[in-house]
C-alpha positions as CSV (number, residue, x, y, z in Angstrom):
1,M,62.1,16.1,-33.4
2,A,65.4,17.6,-34.4
3,L,67.0,19.6,-31.6
4,A,69.1,22.7,-32.1
5,P,72.6,22.5,-30.6
6,R,71.6,25.0,-27.9
7,D,68.6,23.0,-26.9
8,K,70.6,19.8,-26.9
9,K,73.1,21.4,-24.6
10,A,70.4,22.7,-22.2
11,L,68.8,19.2,-22.2
12,L,72.1,17.5,-21.4
13,T,72.8,20.0,-18.6
14,L,69.3,19.5,-17.2
15,I,69.5,15.7,-17.2
16,E,73.0,15.8,-15.8
17,Q,71.9,17.9,-12.8
18,A,68.7,15.8,-12.5
19,Q,70.8,12.6,-12.2
20,L,72.8,14.1,-9.4
21,V,69.7,15.2,-7.5
22,Y,68.0,11.8,-8.2
23,L,71.0,9.9,-6.8
24,L,71.0,12.0,-3.7
25,S,67.3,11.5,-3.3
26,R,67.8,7.7,-3.3
27,Y,69.7,7.9,0.1
28,P,67.7,8.1,3.3
29,R,66.3,11.6,3.9
30,K,67.9,12.0,7.3
31,Q,71.3,11.0,6.0
32,V,71.2,13.7,3.3
33,L,69.6,16.5,5.2
34,D,71.7,16.0,8.4
35,D,74.9,16.4,6.4
36,A,75.5,20.1,5.4
37,A,77.6,19.1,2.4
38,D,75.0,16.8,1.0
39,A,72.2,19.3,1.6
40,A,74.2,21.9,-0.2
41,R,74.8,19.5,-3.1
42,L,71.1,18.8,-3.3
43,E,70.2,22.5,-3.4
44,D,73.0,23.2,-5.9
45,G,71.7,20.4,-8.1
46,L,68.2,21.8,-8.0
47,E,69.6,25.3,-8.8
48,G,71.4,23.8,-11.8
49,M,68.2,22.1,-13.0
50,R,66.4,25.5,-12.6
51,L,69.0,27.3,-14.7
52,A,69.1,24.7,-17.4
53,A,65.3,24.6,-17.6
54,K,65.2,28.3,-18.2
55,D,67.3,27.7,-21.4
56,L,64.8,25.2,-22.8
57,P,62.4,26.4,-25.5
58,E,58.7,26.6,-24.7
59,R,57.8,23.9,-27.2
60,I,59.8,21.3,-25.3
61,K,58.2,22.4,-22.0
62,A,54.7,22.2,-23.7
63,D,55.4,18.8,-25.1
64,H,56.4,17.4,-21.7
65,A,53.6,18.7,-19.4
66,L,54.1,15.8,-16.9
67,I,57.1,17.7,-15.6
68,P,56.1,20.3,-13.0
69,W,58.0,23.2,-14.7
70,D,56.5,25.8,-12.4
71,E,57.6,23.9,-9.3
72,L,61.1,23.5,-10.7
73,A,61.3,27.2,-11.5
74,K,60.8,28.3,-7.9
75,K,63.6,28.2,-5.4
76,P,62.7,26.1,-2.3
77,D,62.4,28.0,1.0
78,S,63.9,25.2,3.1
79,V,66.0,22.1,2.8
80,E,62.9,20.0,3.5
81,L,61.1,21.5,0.6
82,A,64.2,21.0,-1.6
83,W,64.1,17.3,-0.6
84,R,60.5,16.9,-1.5
85,R,61.0,18.6,-4.9
86,A,64.1,16.4,-5.5
87,K,62.1,13.3,-4.9
88,R,59.2,14.4,-7.1
89,V,60.8,16.3,-10.0
90,S,64.2,14.7,-10.7
91,P,63.0,11.2,-11.7
92,T,60.2,12.7,-13.8
93,V,62.7,15.0,-15.7
94,I,65.0,12.0,-16.5
95,R,62.2,9.7,-17.6
96,E,60.5,12.4,-19.8
97,L,63.5,14.1,-21.4
98,A,66.1,11.3,-21.8
99,P,64.3,9.9,-24.9
100,L,64.8,13.2,-26.7
101,L,68.6,12.5,-26.6
102,A,68.4,8.8,-27.5
103,G,70.8,9.0,-30.4
104,E,73.5,10.9,-28.5
105,P,76.6,9.2,-27.1
106,E,76.0,10.6,-23.6
107,A,72.6,8.9,-23.5
108,A,74.2,5.6,-22.9
109,F,75.1,6.7,-19.5
110,F,71.8,8.1,-18.4
111,L,70.1,6.7,-15.3
112,R,66.8,5.0,-15.9
113,P,64.5,5.7,-12.9
114,E,61.6,3.3,-12.6
115,E,58.0,4.4,-13.1
116,P,56.3,5.0,-9.7
117,R,54.0,2.2,-8.7
118,A,50.3,2.8,-8.8
119,R,49.0,3.4,-5.3
120,K,46.1,1.3,-4.2
121,T,43.1,3.1,-3.0
122,K,40.7,1.6,-0.5
123,A,38.1,1.4,-3.3
124,T,40.3,-0.7,-5.6
125,A,41.4,-2.9,-2.7
126,K,37.8,-3.6,-1.8
127,A,36.9,-4.3,-5.4
128,K,39.8,-6.9,-5.7
129,T,38.6,-8.5,-2.5
130,R,35.1,-8.8,-3.8
131,T,36.3,-10.4,-7.1
132,K,38.5,-12.9,-5.2
133,S,35.6,-13.9,-3.0
134,A,33.3,-14.2,-6.0
135,R,35.7,-16.6,-7.7
136,R,35.9,-18.8,-4.6
137,R,32.1,-19.5,-4.8
């Protein structure tokens, strides 16, 4: 998909802000939230992401439905909520939108957050235990 220069600029800004927020969210929660400067940086980064997301066209938002756009559009009421949004939204934004800028020189410096691990539920853990015990027989 060919991007218009305006869309490319908005994507670069959004990913740049998302990287800042993502890096802050990699530190321990208490360390970031207890420091007023870091908490302000986190909220400023989320604000930057919110403003850049407003400049994106609807077709990009529709193509990347994994990103919680409505959650990103709302300003968090507290620093705790900002922290939770940072942990949930910033890596998803980077993972989903960075491939759109794959040919750009700036893309060489993008962070590459890992995919979240699939959480084991009790049902899948029991099923695995059953199959292991069946193999032993």
